[in-house]
C-alpha positions, 0 to 999 in steps of 0.5 A: 894752656894757661894764658899769661897776662903781663902787668901794667900799673897806673899812676896814682889816681889814674884808675878813676876812668876805669872804675867808671868802665871807660875802655881805654888806658892812655899811655900817660896814665901808666907808671910801670909796665912789663918790659916784655909787652909787645903789640897785641899782648894780653895785659892785666891793669892794676892800680898804684896799690896793686888792685886788679882793674881788669884785662885788655889788649896792649898797643903802641900809641896814645891808647896803650890798652883797650880793656876787654874786662873789668874783672879777672875774666879770662880772655879765651875762646869762651870769652869771645863766644859769650860776647858774640852771643850777647851781641847776636841776641841784641840784634835778634831783639832789634828784629834785624834777622828777618826774611827781608833783611840779612845785613846788619852790624853784629859787633860795633867795637866798644859799643859791644864791649869788644874794643878794636873789633867790627863785624858786619853780616851780609847773608851768611858771610861775616866781614871781620875787621880788626882795628887793634893788634890784639884783635888781629892776633885773635882773628882765628879764635873770633872767626871760629866763635862766629860759626858757633852762633845760633841758626848757622848764621855765619858760614863764611868769615872774610878778614878785611883789615889791611887798611884798619890796623895801625901801620906802625905795628908792622903786622902786614895783615892779609885780606882773606877768607878765614872760614869758608869761601865766597858764595854770593855778594848780594845781600838784602836790606829792608827788602831791597837787594844790593851787591857788597864789595867786601873784597875791594870796597870801602869799609866792609863793603856797604854802609849798614849804618845808614839803614834807618836813615835810608828808610826816612829818605824813602818816606820823603821821596814821593814826587820829588827830584832827588840828588844822592851826592857821594852815592858810593853803592847807591843805597839812598838812591834805590830807597828813593826810587822805591819811595816814588821819586820822579827822578834820582841822580847819583853822583860820586867822584869814583867811577867804580862807585857809580858802576856799583850804584847802577848795578844795585839800582838794576837789581831792584828796578831793572830798566828804570829810566828815572835813575841816572848816575854821574862820576863827578866831583861833588863841589863841581857838580853842585856849582854847575847845577841849576837852582831848583833842579832838585827838591830832595838832596842827600849829602853823605860825604866821607869823613872830612876829619879822621883826626882832631888835627883836621877838625878846622878844615873839616868844618870849613868843608861842611860849611862850604858843601851845605852852603852850595846845597842851600843855594841850589835846592828848590823851595820847599826842598828837603836836605838830608845832611850827614857827618861820619867824622868822629872828630866832629861832635854834634854841636860843631856839625850843627853850627857848620850847617847853621852857618851855611844856612845863614849864608844862603839867607833861606828859612830853614827848619830842622825836621829830624836829628839823626844818628847811628842805628841800634846795631851800632850801639854806643857804650854809655861809658864811652861817649866817643862811640857816637860818630854819625850825625845827621840833620833833615832840613826843610828849606823854604 
């Protein structure tokens, strides 16, 4: 069956970003488009003089086309098989497929030249998320292509896009197994076990983007009293316990998250009395705790700004949160502080943390500047893909 690519023509001069391989076409750059184009259709993008720039998925909104190719390559099952195999080979080269590790991100949207698609691997289950209508319509093709990866890596594919697709598209996605079924919710990261709630949990069920940063917490945890704020599934907590922390307290406003943290700690350290968990608001907990209670604090909040319109309030939130930590952490303490807000850049986040440090009047050194791991690659032509920012600070 021949696939039809509906034409989109750009205004004169608007092709420059595509010639630099940036994968987004903004609606204001479009001069003419086939009137029959609907959400998720395959389109071919042309310059004002009729030169083909590539093919992609259409959608309604400021980003009107997400480019999948910058030539005339067909977008079919062979295309998805090759892109997924390329992504697999990258993860293989990173050493992520090991006996002590079966959790990682296989596809990171634009970073793997598949804009609008996220795939996380937990054991033999792939959790597939579509962030664009085009990827939603291609989900069955993608799921089948996933099962063709070497070594029978993927045996189950769970589709989880009810909250990630544009609501204006009226797609009514259903979270469901496209391939296979449930086998186990336990996965392994660097030799540590954890439950993954891909059915009802946040994102794909676990934040695999903090894997390397959790290892760094483990390195610093020996002999320290650790606070893991916004603990969610407790990842930083059980790494700190393995690192030799004398006490670890996990805090999250969600009782369900606290329950999951306790279950994950029990998987790895059954009956360990060093760990406690509290369902409580982060700011209230920080306000109430005694100065010097902890000498290692992890602040890994949810995105304070999902859009540019929320940027100002987000920066206020980061300053306030970090100021509390600076005020309360013990002398000689280590603060791990993060922002996963794509709308907040590195400089803005660093300035917010700097302002909080200055407010506390304490002497602070930057030990590490952190980012997302290599299985969340940044397309060099799409710098917007750098979203995770972190600092490790020594506080006198």
